[in-house]
Structures are given as C-alpha cells and as structure tokens.
C-alpha positions, 0 to 999 in steps of 0.5 A: 780892275784886272785886264784880261790877257792876250789869249782871253782878248782874242777868244773874246772878239772870236766869239763875238765875231761868231755870234754876228756871222750866226745872224747871217749865215747857218750853222755850217757855213761857220768853221770855228775849231781849231782842228777844222780851220787847219784844212785852211791853213795853206794853199798848194803853197804848202812851205808856208802855213797859219791857221786863220781864225775863222772860216766861212763858206758862204752860197750867195751874194748876198752872204758874201756882203753880210760877212764882209760887211760884218769884218769891215765893221770889225776890223777884221782883215777877210782873205777870199779862197777859191779851191785853194790850188794857188801855188803863190801863197795867194790863199795863205791866212793870217792869224786873225783872219776870216778865210772866205771861201767861194766853195759852196758857189757853184751854180750855173746862174745862165746860159746863153748860146746865142751870144757866147756867154755863160754866167756862173757863181765863182766857186765853180770849177774850170773844167765843170763851166766846159762840163755845163756847154758840152752838149751844145758842142761849147767850151771855156777855153782857160785850161790851167793844169788844175783845171779839174780843182780850181775854182772860176774865182781863183782863174778870175783872182791870178789871171790863170791861163793854161796850155791852150792860150797861145790861141786862145788867151789867159782870163782876161781874154775870157771874161766879159763881166763879174759881180765884185762884193767890196771890203764894206760888204758894197755889191758892184756890177762891172761889164756884162754881156756883151764885148767891152763895157765903156769907161775905165776898163775896171774889169781889167784892174779886176782881173789879176788883182789877187783878192785885193779888191774883192771879191768876185761872187759871179762871173760872166764868161765867153763860151766858144764853138768846139774845133772841128778836130785837134791833132797834137804832134810830139817831136824830141830833141837832144838838148833844152836849147834845141827845142827852145830855139825850134818853138822861137823859129815856129812863132816867128813862122807866124803859125799859132798852133793852139798850144806848145808844151815843153817838158825836159828829162826828169819830167818827160821820165817822171810823166812816162812812169806816171802816165804810160803816154808813150813820150819817147827818152830825150831830152827835151819834148814839145807836143804841139797842137793844132785844130781846125777842119782836117785840111787845116790840120794838115797843112798846119802840121807839114809847116811844123814838121818842117821847121822842126826837121830843120832842128834834127829831131831824135823823134816826130810822131804826130797822134794818129787817132782820139785816142793817142792824142788823149795820152800825150795829153795826159802825160802832161797835164799829169806833170806836176802831179807825176814830179810831186811823186818823186821830190818835193819840189817848187814851182816858178811861173816867170814869163820870158820873150819866146825868143829867149827861150834858148838862153833862158834855159842855157842859164837855169841849167847853170844855176841849177849846178851853182845852187846844187839842185836839179830842176824839170822844165814844163811850161807853155812855151809858145808864150813863154810862160816859163814853169820851172821845177825846183827839186829839193828835200823838205827834210833837209835843213836849208834846202828850202831857203837854197831852193827859193834862193834860186827860185828868185835868180830864175825870176830876176833873169825873167824880168832881166830878158824882158820878161815879167815875174807871174804869167798866172801863178800870181805874186801872192807871198812867193814873190812879193818881194821881187817886185821891186826888182821888176816895178820903179817905187812910183810904179809899186805907189801907182798900184798902192793908190788903186787898192786905197779906192777899193779897200781903204781900210787894207783888211782884203787878203793882207801881206800879199802882192806887195813888198810889205816896206810899202805897204806897212803904214796903210796895212794898219790893223793886220800889221800885228799879226805878221 
C-alpha cells in the first residue's frame, strides 16, 4: 500500500481540522486560504515570518474554549494573537499552528464607576477602554505608544506600560481579574472586582506570561478619575549623559511626575519633521509631565525646573495651554512611526536602574561606533525602561545580523548594571536566547515547571520566551515545525 506524501498528509490534517472547527465556529471565523493566512505570518517584528496553517477569529470565551479543545485533542499548536503589535515576535506563528486571534472580541461587559472597574473582552484596544469611560471623567492608565491599535490581550501578555507608568504602574498594577481558557478548553476565573484575591498570586503569574499559560478572553481593569489638570515641560540638553543625570536627580529628590520621557537628537529630528511639535534641535530632550490641581502643578514644576537648571539646559519650556501640551505629546507618541519613515530599525526594550542612565547611554554610544550602526534613543526615563532604536538597512546583506548582535550587547548591558531584559515588550523570540544571561539554569527550570502545570503538552505559543536548548524535551510534536 502506497503511503501518502508528507504534503498530502499535512493537507489531510488541515482539512480534518477545518471540518472540526466548522462545527464550533461560523465560516467567516476560519481563515484557511494560503494568501489570506499571510496576514498573520508575523507581528511588528517583521524580520521573521512564517505563515500559519490556519487562523481563527472567535467572538466569545465559549468559542475560544471550543477551538482550544479541538486543537488540544489533535495535538495542534496554538499561537494567541491580540492586535499583532508585538515588537518581540510574541505572536510569530509556526508552520503547523493555528493562530487564535481575539480581534473580534471587543465588547464592554460591565462598567462599575462606584468601584472603579471595567470588564472587557480582551480584543478591545487599549485606547478604547478609556474611550468607554471618558464621559464619566474616568480613564485607564497604562498607555503604550501603540495604544491606538494594541489589544488588552497583548497588554496582559507582555505586561505593557507606557509613558505614564512612572506614576500609575504597568498593566499588572491595573489588572484585577481575568477569564482565561487553558489549552484543554478549561475556563478559569482568576481575581475579580476586588483589590486582592486570596491564595496564590496566579494573576501575577498570568500577567506577563506571553500566552504560555492560556488565552485571556476577558479582563477586569482598574479605572481612575481623571486628574484636575496636567502640564508637561520640555527640557533640552547638549548631551545624553547630562539629560540622564537630570532624570536621576529628579527621582532622587523624591518627586513623582506622571511621566519622564527621553529623546536624543536623531529621534528629535525625525519627530519634529513628522509632527511639527516645536521641539528644540538639541542633543537630548526630556518631556516631564506633572498633574493635579493648579497649585500642585506649579509646585512640582518649580522643583523640577530648579533641578533642571543645575544641569544648564539649552532650553526649558512649560506648555502654555492644552493645545501646546497635546503637540508636545504628539511628537513623542509619533516617535516609532517617525523613525520608520526614514530608516529600518529594531526597537529594543531593556530596563535599568535610573541611576545607571548616564553610564548606559555613554556605553550605547560607544557600542554604536563599534558596530557601525546608528542608534536613536527614546524611552520612559522615569522608570528606566529603555527603547533604543538601532538603525539598519534591511536590504543590505549582514546588516540585520549586525543589528541583532548590537542589540544583544545592549540588553546584556542592561542586566549587568542591575536591570533586566524587558520592561514591557516581552521576550518572545527576540530575547529567548538571552534568558540564560539573566537567569540561572535553576531559575529557568522553575519557570518551565509552571508552564508544565498549565500546558502539559507544550502546545501554547511554541518556541517563545525560553531558550530552545532548555525546552526541546518538553515541546514534543511542535518541535518538528522549527
């Protein structure tokens, strides 16, 4: 008897899986055409691409559970996907996987202003959560630069932050509960509409787990009253190092601005050309924002400007009105898009102690000369979450590899000065081979055992987060696709 060819076997498996999925999903929720699945072949880390076998777009927790149950029984890997804005390859498919996208799960399920919570499906975009409560003068605090597009599901997966995380914290500080579906289709509830759940801190394990443990379909989020007012100040300096020292002094003084953002000259020039925000053409720029009553704002800005003047700024300018404040933030929020107009780049995400900013910026500048690639720095300086943008030519042979080697050195530097590999972008595939630089083998093993409990077959989001050398024996059937 003649055995079917490998391609025929794969096609037969795909056809069988589609038939099973059609029993639990409407036809328009299953994407199987090879051309259409290419829309899911990568996320915002576009250097790596792999079309999935299938993509599905469920609309409810029940549909997600049904999909996972089918894939679990068939031994098919599943890659959860929010809006595809991951910069670390967190939603990169494997050739034998099903992409499970939550883009159609956008409903607001509950709003409780008295207890300051909102419960949403996790396909809802970050900015639209604030949009749902703004008429009552509330907002959702985490504000990643991609907040117009990124989904709450991805924010939870990567523990995203944003410019205002210095005061309000990142996703884990604003997440109260989740509904999560395990790989075998089991639906669990963790946390809820209260400050702290009893028992093990499973919510802390889930937030930042990068789709390794389950698919989060609903989230209970903390919403806050809008502040009375807010005002940013622009502070320009003639060197990156001096700007870093100013940030360190502001934090050491015990002042808590709502945000401290850093941009260097290459980024300033790109943002000014793109957004016309009125930025001064200097070597480094800080945007420091404070909020509260007018009296509080004046007091805090007085302290901040006094510290800044000790560092001899080339420009110091407070926003005169709401329009000027919005223009200042438009420039910063446009930074990644503005840089993308002029060059290919890789955006890193390392976190360091604020006191190490001058040292790290000086070393990045030296590494730029060693590797022969320019760097634009833009980051959340207040909490030390750095986002160096390494510029390279994607069409030049060897440039991507040089860029990746340069980036690895920057991330190792972050760990060496007491920081970590990621603040909000996650590990994905980008940093998985650097995990042993931050963690001892026993630490990695402890993390692997957590995944063993939630996903014993290792079918969820394969080949991410952990060095492949540490997971080969666990990944089983999905290994063949790598």
